VEXVEX-551273 format. One record per atom (N, C-alpha, C, O): x, y, z. Coordinates in steps of 0.02 Angstrom, whole numbers, plus 50000, padded with zeros to 5 digits. Each point is the difference from the previous one (the first is absolute). Layout:
// residues N
XYZ;...
// end
This chain:
// residues 394
510554807747007;499585002849952;500295000649954;499615002349958;501004996950016;500205002549931;499984995249941;500094993950000;499855008249976;499574995449934;500534995049976;499804994250003;500915006849970;500444995650000;500264994850039;500244994649984;499655008750080;499994995250055;499564993750000;500204994249992;499205007850016;499354997449998;499994994649930;499944993950004;500135010049935;500144994849962;500564993950010;499894994449978;500575006950048;500474995949993;499804995050069;499974993950002;499955009550034;499734992950048;499304995549978;499934994050011;499645010249958;499434994549960;500524995149955;499974994050014;500475007749937;500344996649958;500244995750015;500044995649957;500335003050125;500414999550017;499574992550051;500294994650006;499135006450019;499874997550037;499264996449972;499664996550037;500185004849903;499404998549976;500194996349923;500064994149983;500035013649978;500274998649911;500604992149995;500014995049964;500305006850077;500674995649990;499814993950033;500314995849967;499305000550085;499724991350014;499605001249934;500314999749946;498995001850055;499634999649935;500444998549949;499924994249979;500595009449989;500424999449941;500314991349992;500004996049954;500285003650122;500514992050014;499454995349995;500094994849968;499325006350062;499434994850014;499674999249918;499704994849986;500365009349974;499624998749913;500724996449990;499974994049984;500675009150023;500364995849969;500214992349994;500204996249956;499605003450125;500074993250025;499464993649974;500134994249984;499195009850020;499514998749937;500174995749945;499894994149989;500405010449981;500244997749922;500565000249988;500265003849959;500104991050082;500634995850012;499844992749949;500344998149952;499094998950075;499974993549973;499715001449923;500174995749958;499515008550024;499725000949935;500745002749976;500214994849975;500315009950017;500435001949967;500574990949994;500234997149951;499825001050127;500394991749990;499704997649946;500344998549951;498925000650049;499804995049950;500065002549925;499854996349954;500345009950037;500055004149951;501014999549959;500245002149947;500064994250113;500704999949990;500485007650044;500604999750014;499015005449997;500265004050032;500494998950052;499854998850059;500815001549917;500474998450076;500075002450042;500004997250055;500095008549937;500235008250050;499355001050047;500165003050051;499344995749947;499395000650030;500124996350066;500084993949998;499925009550062;499894993450057;499615005150077;499945005750021;499924988449995;499575003950071;500545002650048;500544997750018;499075008649999;500355004750062;499675000050049;499404998749996;501005003150078;499424999250057;499775005549988;500345004749980;498864995950034;499795006549997;499835005450078;499644998050046;500655007649952;500155002550044;499425004950019;500045005649973;499344993350074;499655000650028;499944996550082;500004994350021;499945012250011;499844997650059;499335003850024;499875004949966;499694993850084;499405002750005;500215004550073;500224996450045;499745008849967;500145003250061;499615007950017;499425000749983;500885003850044;499955005350009;500115003949953;499555004249995;500994996749956;500335002049954;499414998149927;499675004349970;500334991250023;499474996349943;499535003750014;499845004249959;499854995350094;499325002350013;499845007849966;499585001649957;500895002150078;500215007149994;500125001349924;499615004549986;500704993949963;500234997849946;499225002049954;499785004749967;499964987950058;499354999249957;499435004950028;499575002649965;500494998250096;499615007349999;499975006949976;499475002949987;501064999450008;500225005349946;499934998849940;500035004349956;499854988950035;500145000849911;499194999449980;499745001649946;500014996150102;498974999049983;499815006350021;499495001549970;500755004750085;499845004150012;500235005149940;499505002149970;500965000050010;500205001549937;499645000649934;499845004949966;500034985950024;499474998549941;499405003050007;499705002749954;500064996750113;499255002749991;499975005850010;499405001450009;501025004249996;499915006650005;500115002849945;499745005449987;500744990749961;500075001049943;499344999349948;499735004349965;500114988050047;499345001649963;499585003250004;499785002949951;499894997850126;499415005350026;500375006749980;500005001149940;500285003150097;500295005449981;500545002549972;500305004650028;499904993049913;500655000249966;500645000250039;500394995350011;499665011250010;500805002550022;500054999650061;500574999750022;498805000150029;499905002550063;500544999450056;500115004250044;500314988249945;500604999050033;500615004249984;500485001250036;499365001449886;500785003449994;499755008750037;500425002750035;499045000149955;500045005450001;499815003450100;500035005650026;499764987150003;500025001150080;500444997450029;500305003950037;499964988849962;500594998250049;500655000449962;500495002350030;499604995149890;500685000349997;500395006050012;499795005749991;500834992950033;500575004949984;500125002049944;499815005649982;500534990249979;499985001549933;499615006749987;500155005950001;499024988949981;499635005449984;499835007950013;499825005049967;500314993450095;500075007150052;500355004449970;499725004749972;501074994750027;500535002849975;499895002349897;500235005349978;499554991949996;499804999349938;499345005149997;499885003749952;499834996050093;499395004449995;500195008150050;499565004150013;501024996550005;500035005850017;500565004349940;500105006149999;500164989649965;500495004749936;499415000649953;499905005149967;499674988850031;499405002349956;499675007449998;499945003449949;499874998350109;499745006550030;500295005449957;499705003949963;501064995550050;500365005649969;500564998149932;500605000949989;498804996149973;500284999049924;499625004849950;499405001049995;501145001849969;499775006549957;499564998249939;499745004849972;500114988450000;499814996149963;499494995950033;500164994950031;499015007649963;499484994950024;499445001949976;499895005449973;499694989750036;499214999549964;499545005450039;499995002550056;499694997749893;499645006450027;499194999949973;499794999149943;499935001850107;499095001049971;499835005850022;500135002750053;499394999949874;500085005449976;498794999850030;499564997349966;500335006450098;499625001550038;499454999149931;499594995649989;500645012249963;499425003849952;499844993749966;499394999250005;500854996349966;499874993249947;499734994450028;499744996349957;500205001050123;499964994150017;499344999950027;499885003750048;499574991849920;499465000050023;499764993850045;499454997350003;501255001150037;499974994350024;499614994149985;499534998050036;500694998949904;499684993649980;500144995050030;499614995449987;500945002850064;500224998650041;500544993249948;500224995050028;499875005849926;500474994049959;500654999750002;500364995549979;499835011350054;500884998150002;499964998250101;500554998750025;498935001350016;499984995750053;499974994450003;500154997050052;499614999649886;500114993949989;500514995549968;500064993950000;500335011849970;500454996249993;500735000050021;500474997149973;499535007850098;500535004450017;500354993650054;499644998250047;500974998949946;500394994150046;500035003550060;499934996150048;500155009149965;500185003550042;499615003150070;500225001250056;498904999949906;499625002250011;500335008450048;500065001550059;500035001049891;500225007050020;499765006649963;500285005549998;499064992249970;499565003849979;499485002050058;499724996250040;500225011849953;499465002550072;499535003249944;500185004949967;499144991850023;499455004149950;499625003350044;499455001849979;500694999450072;499465005150025;500495007450016;499825005750014;500734992049980;500415004249983;500265004849947;500205005849995;499664987049955;500385001849939;500755001750003;500285004649970;500034989750081;500635003449995;500374989149992;499714994650000;500885007149996;500584993250006;500305002550035;500155005950007;500074986350038;500485001350057;500664997049931;499954996349951;500535007050072;500504997349956;500504997750031;500504998449968;499485001150088;500434996050071;499984992649970;500514996849987;498865001050005;499684993649989;500104996749937;500054994249980;499965011749996;499964999149903;500634993249991;500474999150039;499364996649900;500614995149955;500025004549945;500605000949988;499165001449984;499985003649931;499844993249946;500324999249948;499274997450069;499744994049954;499645005449946;499864997449946;499985009050058;499615002749949;499274997549977;499735002349949;500024993650085;499414995049991;499385006149979;499584999549956;500505005750087;499335006350024;500145003949937;499565001449960;501165000550031;500085005249932;499844996249938;499915003449950;500014988650044;499774998249932;499094999850000;499625001449953;500274997350087;499264999050007;499615004450023;499454998150021;500715008349983;499625003350027;499675003049929;500415001649956;498754999550029;499915002849937;500015005949999;499925002249943;500175002850109;500035007649993;500685002149982;500095005649976;500464989750034;500745003050003;499975004950067;500035005849980;499934994050092;499925002450047;500554997450027;500125001950057;500304993849917;500534999450054;500555002049950;499855000849941;500805000050083;500455002749959;500714998650032;499965001850059;500614996149928;500585002150005;500385003949998;500315000149947;499895005850110;500175004849964;500625001650077;500064997550055;500335008949904;500305003550053;499835005150047;499825005549979;500234992950101;499715005250028;500705004250018;500604998650006;498945007949998;500495004450016;500245002050080;499794998750056;500955006149907;500354998750080;499265001250068;499704997150045;500335006549934;499595004950044;499604995050047;500065000150061;499484994849900;499614994350028;500274995550016;499764996550044;500895001749924;500294992050017;500185002250061;500104995250037;500005011249997;500425002550059;499355000250051;500165001250059;499164997949930;499635000350039;499854994550021;500334995049989;499005005350053;499734994250034;499604994849932;499985004049954;499814991650028;499684995949941;499465002350021;499945001950058;499444998449883;499555000749991;499624994250054;499565002450036;500554991549969;499474997050016;500354996550087;499884994650028;500605011849997;499954997950078;500174995650006;499484997550021;501004997149978;500014991750020;500115002250076;500605000050015;499165001050014;500085003050089;499914993150031;500424996150022;498835003549975;499634994350019;500434992449998;500034996250049;500405002249868;500024995249993;501004999250031;500264994750018;500095012349979;500494996050049;499825002150076;500444999150041;499135002949974;499694999350082;499994991250014;500394997050038;499205000749931;499864991949996;500644995050001;500174995550039;500085006849911;500924995649979;500205000250078;500154995050032;499835011949992;500575002150051;499764993750052;500344995250020;498855006749999;499624996750044;500194991749998;500274996750044;499515001449896;500204992649985;500594998450038;499924996950052;500765005049927;500464998750004;500314999650077;500334995650028;499445010749994;500114998850068;499604996250063;500184997250051;499125004449915;499574991850038;500374993149990;500044995850045;500255003449887;500404993649995;500834998950044;500194995650039;500065008849942;500645002350047;499804996950087;500244995650036;499265008849970;499745000450082;500034991350024;500394996750034;498965001649927;499814993250022;500464992649980;500034994850033;500225006449916;500494995549977;500474999150005;500194994250005;500385012649996;500514998850014;500265002750057;500534997450020;499235007350015;499905003450063;500394995850079;500555001650022;499214995349996;500114996750050;500704994449982;500514999350034;499324997249902;500554993250010;500705002449953;500494996749983;499275012150003;500715002149963;500535003250081;500594998750011;499005005150028;500395002250055;500344993250064;500435000350044;499094993649929;500554995150044;500544997149955;500384995750023;499665006849905;500304997249965;500575003950010;500524996950013;499495010549984;500425002950028;500365001550042;500535003149993;499214994650063;500244999950077;500434992749992;500514999650035;499334994349920;500494993849996;500745003949968;500554999650025;499255004249910;500554999849962;500395004250032;500594999749982;499205005950079;500475004550028;500484994550071;500525001350031;499194994849970;500724996850052;500494997349962;500044999149940;500474999450122;500724999749982;500054994449932;499514996649985;501165002949977;500024994749947;500254993650061;500385000950047;499294993449935;500154996050017;499594996150062;500024994050009;499615010650030;499804999650067;499324995249990;499535002749970;500364989650054;499674996349997;499614999950068;500175000550059;499234998549910;499315001250083;499954993550007;499724996949955;500574999550105;499734993150051;499254999349973;499595004249981;500394990250022;499294997449967;499724995050080;500394995850022;499045005050009;499814996150033;500214993849995;500084998449941;500144994650122;500154996749965;499434994049990;500154994549976;499175007350044;499364995949967;499835002949944;499684996549960;500495010850021;499825000249927;500364999149936;500604998450005;499165002449935;500314997549950;500425005449987;499885005750021;500704992649940;500685005850006;499535005349918;499674998149951;500545008450073;499885004049975;500655004149966;500594999350017;499195004149941;500745003149995;499905006950015;499445002450010;501075000949993;500045007450057;499525005049943;499445002550010;501094998249914;499675004649958;499814993849923;500224994349995;499535007949977;500054995049926;500665000649980;500345004550023;499934990549927;500574998949962;499905004949935;499524998649964;500835006250019;499825001449928;500614995849978;500424996550028;499415006049890;500584996249953;500735002350001;499975005750024;500394993449968;500625003149981;500205003949969;499934998849940;500385007250074;499915007449947;499645002950021;500055006149991;499404991650049;499285006650026;500415004350076;499615003550033;501124996049991;500175003050045;499714999750070;500285002350050;499184995049949;499464999950078;499375001449984;499805002249946;499814996050116;499305001949968;499765006649999;499525001249963;500705003050068;500005007149989;500025003049927;499545003249974;501124995049996;500094999349931;499444998949951;499755003849958;500114990050059;499644994049953;499335004249990;499805002649948;499914997450112;499315001650032;499805009749971;499445002750002;501255000849973;499725006550012;500244999049895;499845004949967;500444989949997;500135000049916;499544996949984;499695002249952;500044991050085;499754994149963;499215001849962;499534999250039;500315002449910;499234999449982;499674992849979;499504999449965;500824995950059;499614995349999;499674998249957;499404998350004;501085001849929;499864996749926;500134995249988;499884998349942;500404997250096;499894993949996;500504995549918;499924994749971;500485009950023;500594997049958;500634996250014;500304996349961;499905005650120;500724994750026;499444993950006;500214994649980;499095005650046;499764993750015;499894994749944;500074993950006;499735009649939;500154996449959;500484996449967;499854995249964;500935007550049;500464997349957;500514996650042;500534997049987;499095004550074;500614996350064;499804989949980;499454997349999;501224999749988;499864992949987;499684996950039;499564996249981;500585004950088;499894994450058;499195001550025;499744996250042;499975008249937;499455002650018;500125002050081;499664996850040;500725007549982;500074999950063;499655007050014;499575000750043;500635003449923;499425009650006;499464995649968;499954996649949;499675004850103;499155000949988;499615005150034;500115000450060;499325004949907;499565002550020;499865000250058;499534996250010;500675007050045;499605001750070;499274999850011;499545002649968;500474994250077;499095002950007;500165003550077;500545002950006;499104997150038;499815001250037;500384997950075;499945002950054;500464991449930;500454996950034;500715003350004;500424996850031;499805010149937;500225005749991;500055006350038;500465003450021;498684996849981;499925006350034;499825003749940;500214998349945;499345007750067;499545004549948;500605003049963;499855002749947;500694997450067;500735002649988;500154996949938;499975003349948;500194990750052;500304996349967;499504996149944;500184996049957;499215006050056;499384998149961;500154998849933;500205005249975;499784990749989;500234996049934;500835002249966;500154999549941;500285002750110;500554998149985;500354992450005;499784995050028;500765005949938;500314993849998;500274998750079;500255003950041;499604989149964;500254998450084;500444994549958;499944998649940;500654998050121;500304994249982;499454996350024;499605002350041;500374990649927;499524997050033;500424989850010;499944994849968;500465007350097;500394995850005;499774992550009;500314995249978;499265004750049;499584994450023;499904993749931;500014993850005;499885010749932;499994997749929;500425000749961;499894997649944;500675005450065;500355001649940;500915003150045;500005000950061;500454999949911;500515004050012;500365000849965;500134996449952;500325011750075;500165005349940;500804994749953;500494998750035;499504999949917;500344998549955;500875004850024;500105006050003;500424988250010;500465004050021;500375003249945;500405004550012;499474992749914;500575004649957;499285004949965;500065002649945;499514997850083;499515003949942;499745007650032;499855000250059;500105004849906;499845005050011;499375005549947;499895006050001;499814988549960;499565003349942;499455004850037;499665003949967;500274995650104;499635006250005;500195004950017;499525003850004;501004998950012;500455004449989;500065002149939;499965006049989;500164989649962;499765003049911;499605001849975;500075001949942;499374998250088;499514999549981;499465006250032;499485001249970;500715002850097;499695003250022;500095006449982;500555002749999;498805000549982;499975005849953;499925007550038;499895005549974;500194992950089;500095006150049;500554999850055;499825003050050;500694994749954;500444996450034;499884999250069;500415002150041;499014994749980;499864997750065;500594994050005;500324999350052;499784997049894;500444993250011;500735001949944;500034998449941;500315004050084;500715003249972;500294994049975;499894994750031;500535005449907;500394995549950;500514998850039;500365004950010;499834989450020;500574998650032;500514993649949;499804995149967;500885007350044;500354996849961;500124990650052;500004998850060;500054997749893;499864991950040;500425001550049;499665001750049;501004998649965;500255000350059;499815002250070;500124997550055;499455009349921;500285004650057;499104996050039;499844999550060;499784998449880;499134995550016;500224996550036;499845000550059;500704993649916;500204994050053;500165003950067;500034995450041;500055008249981;500255003250084;499505006350010;500275004450034;499264996849950;499385001950013;499614998150050;499694994849993;500265008050052;499784995850075;499465003050001;500095006050013;499154992249975;499445002450015;499524997150045;499425001850011;501044991650025;499544997750077;500534995750024;500605000149985;499164997150044;500454995350048;499684994650031;499545000650041;500774993049935;499424995550043;500014998350051;500555001250026;498924995250025;500104997950054;499474994850023;499394999849998;501214995250033;499724993450015;499784998250089;500145000850059;499564997249909;499504996050062;500154991950025;499664995049989;500915005650044;500234991550004;499384995350012;499874995049968;499755007750089;499584994750028;499344995549925;499844994149990;499995011649979;499834997249938;500334995249949;499644996549966;500985003250028;500214998149937;499884994150019;499874998550058;500174996749887;499584993350013;500704994750010;499924993949993;500815009050024;500434994750028;500015001450073;500084995350039;499845011449985;499544996950105;499445000249984;499804997050050;499855003749928;499114996950023;499714991949967;499514996850018;501015001649927;499864994450000;500514994749988;499834994149991;500785007850009;500664997050010;500164994949931;500054993849996;500005011349955;499824998349936;500605004449955;500075006050011;500204991849959;500585006149958;499755003149935;499704996249962;500365009250021;499815006149955;500475000349968;500174996249955;500225011550077;500375003449957;500035003549942;500475002449968;498564997350015;499725004149960;500585008449986;500435001449960;499325001350085;500095006050005;500745003349984;500145005549976;500354988350048;500705002849995;500164999349909;500255004149962;499464988250023;500174998749913;499725005249951;500265001049945;499035003450086;499935004649936;500045005650014;499805004049958;500464998450107;500605007250010;500565001249941;500464995949995;499505009349966;500504999949957;500625004550036;500564999549976;499345004150073;500715004250022;500404994250064;500555001350026;499044992549990;500264996650061;499865003850075;500254998350053;499445005349940;499635005150064;499824992850054;500174998250056;499464999549898;499604992650055;500524993049984;500114997149947;500105001950115;500444993149995;499904995450031;499394999349994;500824996050045;499734995250039;500634997150050;500544998249978;499275001850090;500264996850051;499804993550042;499414998450008;501164997650019;499914993250048;499245002550020;499785005450019;499994990149973;499334997350068;499944992150021;500244994849976;499345006550078;499914990950037;500014997149930;499925002949946;500214990850068;499614994149959;500554998149931;499984995549958;500565010750057;500254999549921;499735003449947;500185000849942;499295001250094;499715007949959;500195006049993;500345002450045;499515001049905;500325008549992;499455004850014;499524998449964;500355006650070;499585004449989;500335006549969;500605001049999;498935003349975;500185005849949;500595006350062;499975000550061;500385002349900;500465003450037;499995008849964;500275001049946;499445004050089;499865007449955;500645003250007;500334999250052;499935005449886;500465002550003;499865006049952;500064999949939;499765004950097;499545008149994;500255001849962;499695001249948;500965000050057;500165005349964;500144998549913;500085004249955;499934987950038;500034999249940;499355000049967;500035000749939;499234998550092;499405000449980;499935006049934;500435004349998;499214995649967;499575006549973;499394999750006;499635004950003;500214989249997;498954999750017;499824999549935;499595003849974;500804989949984;499424999349968;499764994250003;500164996649952;499605001550077;499404996050023;499974993049996;499554996750025;501184999749927;500014992049985;499904996250057;499914993950001;500125010250052;500194993250049;499185001150030;499634995149998;500205009450021;499254999150005;499604996049974;499604996950036;500425002349884;499764999049949;499984991750026;499514996450006;501255001950005;499994994049979;499814995350073;499844994249991;500185008050065;499944999350077;499174995549972;499495002549975;500694989950043;499264998350004;499424999650062;499534996249994;500545007650060;499665000150058;499535006349949;500085004749960;499344990650082;499395002849999;499485000950059;500094995650042;499315009449976;499985003449949;500485008150015;499885004249957;500594997850095;500395003350020;500664995949988;500074994450024;500555009749930;500474999049985;500385000450046;499935004350043;500644990349960;500555001550064;500615004849982;500395001650045;499664999949912;500255005249966;499745005549948;499744998449946;500325006450068;499635006549970;500285005549970;500385001350047;499725002449919;500265006649998;499515004849997;499465000849972;501085003450083;499825007050028;500165005749947;500615000449989;499015003949978;499995006649964;500385004450051;499975000250062;500435003749890;500305005350051;499745008249951;499815000449942;500255004750107;499545004849984;500455003449946;499785003349952;500854995650061;500645004949966;500404993949967;500104995250037;500135004449900;500254994649971;500794999950018;500265005549995;500224988650029;500604998750002;500364998849957;499825001249942;500904995650075;500564995449971;500194997150047;500105002150057;499994991349914;500024992750031;500725000949974;500245003349954;500104991350107;500854997249969;499864996749938;499484998349973;501165001350010;500014995949932;500284992550033;500495000550036;499284993849956;499994992450011;500824999249967;500125001849943;500294995950095;500754999249984;500034992250015;499764996950047;500615000949898;499844992349988;500674996850032;500515002049972;499564994350071;500634998750050;500164992249951;499544995950001;500935002849970;500444993049964;499924995150067;499965001450060;500024991949900;500024995850058;500755000250014;500465003049971;499524991950099;500795002450034;500364992449971;499694994749994;501005006349991;500564996449970;500184993050053;500175000250059;499774995849912;500474996050051;500664999749997;500245000549944;500204998750110;500684999949985;500304992549956;499954994050010;500355009849943;500324993649951;499514999849949;499884994149990;499865008649981;499384999849944;500035007549957;499545002149965;501055001050046;499905008249967;499924997949935;499615003249965;500864989550001;499835000349927;499324994849978;499645001649952;500254993250082;499404995049986;499504999650062;500134996150046;499215008649956;499694999250072;499724995750019;499825000150058;499984991949882;499884995350015;500334992750005;499674995350022;
// end
């Protein structure tokens, strides 16, 4: 419900694809005019739970703003609740003089925050945004901006916004109970598991991750869920688009938070842009060398699904794309080679899963770790030298 995170998700999932689509539509026109620096770009739009939720929130906030002004800000938004708590204790406030007011309702028509109560002839300053529309339009000058006495400032506000505060509390508790409660318990149970524990999947069921893999620098699932506000900045800057907002596939605890979409992309071995832009510390920036050894998960191979075994054809796509040599090949029958895993070298980047051609369930997948670990560094061994070729090996 945070407004900054909501805007970030809307901009990432709707405004940015729209801008890319408009840019691509104008490419031909700019090319005809001789503009060489204008080219087509991929439109980063994908329909799903995250896109639908972001669109629904955008429509909700827009509809509430058009119909009832700042109703969302005054009743649901946590930032508005905090600012209202501070505003009720302000020394300088707008005040309505009942002796001068004749209830013409002009101030009520122009109030952006709907904080004017003509029945009691009072102002709820906790909702006021100080636009001063009521002060300028009042023909009787019944509204003034003045300093409240210390005794009055310490007392309860005239409008007594108890019902407003209770409504905010009720809405927030109801939302948390219905949406976040059950799935958050499941996420905490998964995060409490030991690092590196992998849950075995049934032989006939699709391979599922023990816990969702979180970006390098997030330390683990518990830290990530506690600090991430789902603002979408990491999703925006990710060069491979492996970070995508999660829908219900990650449970309620991970709703709209970034997830590693390994079937569609992989984590770039030399990149850590997500940690550089994260504003909350949910993804901490890592030096390049440390990032290359941060273990966010581990690859798991189901050899029976591999095309080398099931179809008798050569592949080796996973070993060719692995940046840490955690996946190599070993001899198999008919002069073929099958994948061979070295878990101690795997960092869980997902390059092997992305490259695997097996569908619908890949032969090699990455299982996330609840707590991140550290992989061993691959040591390149030089090729053996033949006797008598020390000077000229050819």
